[in-house]
N, C-alpha and C positions, 0 to 999 in steps of 0.2 A: 877552432871554436866558432860557434855560430854567432850571429849578430844579436845584440841586446834588444829588449823591447818590453812593451806593456801589453797585457792581455786581459780578456774577460772569458771565463769559462761559463757557458750557459748550461746549467744542469737541470735535470728533471728528477724529482723524487716522487716515486709512485705511491708510497704509503708512509704514514706517520712513522718516524723512527726516533728512538731515544739512543743517543750515542755518547760515550765518553769522548770528550774532545780535549785531550791534553790538559793544559793548565786551566781551561775554561770549565772543566768538570762535565757532568752529565747535562746534555742539551737535548731537548725534544724539537724535532724538525717537522713542520707541517708539510703535507704533500703539496706539490706545485713546482714552480720554476725558481731557480736561484741563479743569481749572477755573482760570481766571485772575481774580484779585481786583483790582479797580481802583476808583479814585474819580474823580469829575468835579465838583469843587467849583465850577468855572466854568460848568457846564451839562451835565447828564446826557444830554439828547436829542442834542445836537450831538456829544458824545463817542461815543455808541453808533452814531450815523449814520456817523461816521468809521470806526469799527471795521468796519462792515458794507460799506464801499466797497471795491471790488476794487483800485482804483488810488489810491495815496497815497504821500507821501514817507515813507520809513522813519524814524521818530522814536523810538518806544518799542519795548522788547523784543517786545511782543505783535505788533507790526506784521510782524515776520519770520515768526512762527509762523502768522499768519493768511494768509500766502502759500500755505500747504499745508493748513491745518486748516479745517474748516467749523464755523461757529457753529450749534449745535443749539438752544440756549436761552439766555436772558439773565434772570437774577434781579437785582432791584434794590430799593433803599430810597431814597426821596427824603428829603433832609434835609441840613443843613449840617454835621452831626456828622462828625468824622474817624473813620470806622469800618473803613477798609481793613485795617489791621493786626489789629484784633479779629476781622474775618471770616477773615483768613488763619490766625489762631490757632485759630479754631473748626474750620476745615477740617482743620488739622493734627491735631486731637484726634479726628477721626471715623475709624471703622473703614473699611477698604477704600480708603483714600486715602493716598497717599504724597507727600512733597515732590517737586516737579519739579526743575528746574535751579536750583542755588544762585545767589542774587542776581537771579534773573529777576523783573523788575518791582519790585524792592525796593532800588533804588539810592539812594532818598531816605529810607530808614528803617532800623531795626535788625533787621528780619525776615530770616530765612534765604531766603525766597522768597515770591512771591505767585502761583506756578504750582504746581498739584497734579495728580497723575496718578491715574487709577483705570480699572479695566477696563470699567466701565459707569456710567451715571448714578446719582446718589443722590437720595434723596427731599428735596424742598424742606421738608417738615414736619420731617424728621430734622435738617436743618441749622438750621431755626428753633428747634427744641428745644435744640440745642447752643448757639446764641447765648444763649437764655434761661438755660441753665445757667451760662454765663459772665457773666451780668448785662449783656449787650449789648442796648441798646434797639432798637426798630424792627421793623416787619413787613416780611417779604420778599415781593415781588410778582413775578409773571411779566411781563417787558417786552412790551408791545404797542406796536409802532412807531406814531408819529403818522401819520395819514392824509396821503398826499401831496396837495398842492394840484393842482387841474386844470391841464392843460397849455395 
């Protein structure tokens, strides 16, 4: 089993898309960049591999958006701390970012959303500084997928 962790999927959506998103119903997404905050306390590598697969059973809200959006970058922190909500709070406080769909990815917590919209990517250093200002521990790293085993 891989190590647990918290992550942000940085997604780009090229065109407006109306999608059915499970219990949230039909949602219209504006073109631009989205940041989705998630956690994988059972294993970060497996969760991120699942998000990157084109074919999967629709389970989480993000699965629906990933049908149309492209993952451009993944930031993560390895550790068993429950940091997902703190990361969402940090994104919500940053300039140039606005909350996405209410309840998206946040059905098991009291956050308004774990999906955020912005016109372009933000700096990982700026996000790290925002976390530090909030007293949230951990260094944010760029995800480098594990090498695939030979066929």
